N, C-alpha and C positions, 0 to 999 in steps of 0.2 A: 588612737579614735577607730569606731566601728568604722568601716567604708561600708556604704550601701549605694543604692542605684543611682541615686541623684550625685553622690561624688562621682561615679565612674561618668555620668553624663557631662559634669562639669569637667570632665579629664579631656571627654571629646573637644567640648566648646571652645577650652584652653589650648589645645591641639598639646596636651602630654600623654605621651603613649601610656598606654595601661598594660601591665601585667599580668599575664594566668598563667597557671601550670597544673598540669594532674599532681594527684596527691590520692594516696590508697590507705595512709598507715600515719599513726599519733607521731611517734619521732618526727617525719618528713611533713608532717602539719605544723610543729612546732617550730622548724629550721625556717620553713616558708612563711610562716605568720611572722617571726623575728626578723627575717628578712627584707619585709616590706610587702610581698606581692602583693596586689591587688585581691586577683580572683583566685582561691584556692579550688580547685576542680576535681569532684570525684569521677572521675570518667569511666564509662562501662570497659576501657580499654584494660581495668581491673582485668577483666576475663583471661585475654594472652599475657597479661604482664605478669600478672601474679598468680590466676589462678590456675594457670594451664588450661586453658581452653582452648578450643581450637578457631574459634571467632567471637564476633561481640555476640550474636545472637542466641549464646548459651547463657550469658548472664540474667541472673533473676532479679527480680525486686528483693529477695532475701539478702543476696549479695550486695547489693547496692546499700541496704538498710544496715548492714554490719561494717561495710568501710563506711559511711557516711556517719556512723557513732562514733567509729574512732577517731576518722579524722576533727570532727565535730572537738571531740577534746582536748583537740592543738590548737584550734583558731582563736583567736582572740579577735583580732581588727580586720582582718582580710571578708573580704563578700565571698562567701561560701555557695558552690554552683555543686548542680549534682544531676548526672543524666539520668534519662527517664531509660530505662532499659530495653531492649527488644519487644514489642508489641505492649508494652505497660500504657502506651496512650492509642490503642487500637481502636479507642473511641472517647468522646467527651468524657461518658461516665467514668471509664476507668483513669484517666486521664488526670479526670479531677481529685479521685479517689487515692491513685497512688503520689498522685503531689504532694497534695493534705498529708498522708503519711514521710512525705519525705521532710516536709518543715514541720512537723513533731518531732521530726530525732535530729533538728536545729540548721537543716539549710536553708539558705536565704532566697533560691529560686532555682529553677531546675532547665532544664536544657532537653529541648527534642530535637531528633534528626526527619527533613524533610524540607519540602517546596512548598506551593501552592493547596495539595493538598492536605496541609497541615492549617490552616487559616482557620475552619471550625474550631479543629480545637485549641490552639492559639486563643481564640475569640471566648472560648469556654473559661479557659485557665485563668483568662485576663479577667473577665465577670465575676470571676469568686477571689480576686487581687489576690494573684500568686503570679510573682515576677516569672516570666520565660525567656528562655535563652534561644534562638534559633540555630539551626545548624544546617547551611545548604554549600553545594557543590560535592564533594566528595561522601559520603554517607557511609562509615563503615558495616551498619545497621541493612545497608539496604545495596549497597554495592559490593559487599566481601571487601576483604582486606586487599586486593589487588587495585591499586590507588590509579586512577589516568587523571591527569588535570581535563578541568573543566573551563568550558569560557571560550573555547577556541574556534568555533563558526559563530555568525550572525545569529544565527538562531538560537543556539544554546545561552550565547551573552546575553540575548533578548530576555530569555526565560530567567535567566539567573535575574536578572535586574526586575524582574515583573516580580517572581516571587520574593525578592528581598523588600519590595516596597507592599506585597499586599501582603507579608508578615507583620511589617512595621505598621500598615493600617491595621492590622487587627491586634496591636498589641504586644508585641514583642519589646522587652527593655534591652537586650543585646541582640547580634546575630554573629554566630562566628561563620567564617569562609574558609571552607577548605579544599586545598587544591583547586584553586580557580586561579584565572593568568593575572597578571599583576594590574594590567590595562581594566578589566573587567571589576575587580577588587576595587581599584580604586575610582571610577565610576559609581559605586554602590558607594562608598564609604561617603563621597562628597554631595550623594543627594540625599543621604537619611540624617534623618536627627539623632536617631541609637546608635552607639558605638558598634565596631564593626571590629572583630579578632579575627584576625588571621591566623592560618597554618598552614605554610605550601602555597601565600596567597600573596606575597609580596611585600612590598616595602612600605605601602600607602595605607594600608588598614589604619585603626584606631587604637588599635595593641594587637600584642602576639601572642599566642599558647604554643606550647611543645608537652610533650608526653616527658614525664620527669625522669624516665628509665632512657628516655632518647640522650638529652643533656649528660645526662651521668656516664653512658656511655656503655650500658648494661646490653641493649639490646644491636641490631647491627646498624652499619650507618646508614642514612638517609639524607638525600639530596635536600629536603626543606628543614632538615635540625643541623642543630652544630652541638659536638659534642665538648661540653665543658671540663668533663674529668674521666678518666677511664679506671673507673668503679670496677669493671669488672675482673680486669687486670688486676688492680690492686687488691681487691677482694680475696681474686683466686690464692694469688701470692701468700695473702695474711693465713688463709685455711691450710695451705701448704707448709708454712713454718711453724705454724701451730702443730701440724699435725707431725712434722719433723722432730719438735723437739720434745712431743711427749714419747715418740719412739726411741729417741737415743737417750733420753731421761734428765735431759737439761730445764726441762719445765714439770712442775714448778719448781723453784727455788726457796730459797729460805726467806726472802724476799716476798714470796706469797703466803707466806706461812703463817699460821697463830701458833701461840704456846699455852700452856697450861705454867701455871711458878711450881719453881723446883718443889718448895714446900708442900705442895698440895698434890704433886706429883706422887713424892715420894708418902704421904697420907694414903692417897690411892693405890700404891704398889703393895703397901702394909695390909690393907684390907682385904684387896683381892688375895693375898698371899694366905690369909684366914679362912678364905672362901676355898680355896682349893684342898 
């Protein structure tokens, strides 16, 4: 069954946690979809996790479209969300044009970073029927890679709550809460009709999102994430094993080899002899 916004909203109403993971390629998309992940998310973290960029501000629309199309080929059932890269939503005109480009490549919705300043952008997208996910708290495009926890003071907590309400009123369908104190995230979640998706925002959001690299153990350990596999170590071991076996001649073996039949080989050798 293809998951849509209505499906995700029902999950909130029924208090069923929503699952969301970043994804940057076709094979991973196939696995996430088969596993039943609700939201497969092509994040601009592709820049630092896959493309070798220093930060997310280097990611372009072309980068995002390339990876979106790859992920789209692997997704059948999940809701497919994609990040608006840095400056792609700098004004309503550009935001609508870029969002429509993503939809043409198979995205179900777009995510944008920012608080109250993004209300006019969200309004414009909503008027065009484009499903939008907001992202408040820590915003990598704005705050950089060094993440601080948001919502520790009354003023900051109030600002986050007001931003969430304004974005919901403007028409967002989902809100990502990143690096926000658990108490403030809970208040936002309990006072909004739209689902909240947390990352480093505690236990009381309607769903959780993590970066695929972090759950696989590719990058450094992070407090807000959990490693479910040691992909980096296991993959390095496999590469070293391959290198060693090729170097010492134990790979390939006959089991990895195909053969021509003896009679055809004999005929080929006779032909070669005549040619020499």
